[in-house]
N, C-alpha and C positions, 0 to 999 in steps of 0.2 A: 576206170570203166566198171560198170556194175556187173555182178555175177548173176543177177536175176534176169530171166527172160520175161519181158512184158508183152502183152498183146493189146492191140487197139483196133478200132474200126478201120484205120488206114492200113493195117497189116504190117507185118515185119518187113523190113527192107530186104528185098530179094537179092541173093547172091547171083548176079548175072555176070559172072566172070570165071575164069579158069586159073589154075596155078600151073606154072611151068617150072620144071627143074632145069636150071641152066646146064647146058652141056649134055643133056640126055634126051633131047627130043620130046620133052614133056611127059615121058613115061618112066619106066624103070631104067636103072643104069647099074652096071657092074664096075664103074670106074670111080677112082678117087684121084684127086690131084696131088701132086707132090710139089712142094716149094722149097727153094734153097734159101738159107739165111746164114750169111757169114761162113760159107763152106759146109754148113750142116744142113742135112735134109730132114724135113719134117713131113709127116703124112697129114694132109689136110682132109679131115673127115667132116664134110659139111654138105649142106644142100642149099643152093641159091634158089629162092622162090620169087616169083613175080606174078602180078595179077593186074586186072583192070577194075576200076571202081564201077559199081552197078549204077545204072541210070534210071531204074524204075523199081517200084515196090511190087510185092506179090500181087496186089490187086490191079496192077497196070498203071497206077499213078506215077507221074514223073518223080524223079529223085535227083535233087541238085547236089553238087559237090559240097555246098555249104551246110547241107543237112547231115552229112556224114561226120562221125566223131573219130572213127578209127577201125582197126581190125584186130581180130584175135586169131593167131595161128595155133592150131591144135595139132599135136604130133605124138607119135609113139610107135612102138614095134608091133603092137597088137592093133590091127585095123578096126576092131570092135571096141577098143578102149584106148583112145588117144589121151594118155595120162599126163602129157606135158603141154604147156602153152606159153606163148609169148604175146604180150599185149602191145599193140602199136597205137599210140594216142594221137597220131597225126594222119588224117585221111588222105593227105597228098603223098604219103609214103606208100609206094606200091611195089616194094621189093624188100626182101630181107634174107639174110643168110643165117641159117641155123648151123652153129658150129659145135665141135666136140661130140660128134655122134659116135656111138660105139659100133662095133662090127654087127652086121645083120641088115635086114630090110626095115626101113623107116617109112611110115605113112604120114601124110600131111593133108590138112584141110584148113580152109580159111572161113571165118565168119566176119560180117561187117556189123558195126554198131552205128545207129544214127544218133543224132543229138538229143533225142528223147529217151535214149537208153534201150531202144528196141534192137534185138539181135536177129540177124538173118539165120536161116537154116545153114548148116555146114555146106561148103562146096563139095564137089566130087573129090574123092581121094586121089592123090598121086603118090608115087612111092619111089624110093631110091635105095639101092643096095650098097652098103659099105663093106668092102672086103678087108680082111685082116692083113 
């Protein structure tokens, strides 16, 4: 995926989807999951994200699934500076679990990239709190 945001007459593909944090009603959560493995408990510090693919561009033109290249999940503990990212190169993938999060509140946003390299604006932020 390209790191450069390009503009065109057709406009950037609009992010017409939301992100849901699994198990926390789509908003903040104070819960972390615990899993057992061979009699040993480990603290799962993760956020399960899911979204729907957009079906139109910012200018209202239709957007087909075949025109989507993938997604970029941006996240971090400062909502004004999401300094980490995950690139998903498959447009049919619409869920991802971010693992190994530290204690504190984490904020997440998703962008979509089309096959021409155009990036959408970031989606609305969602957040999850990981307790120690």
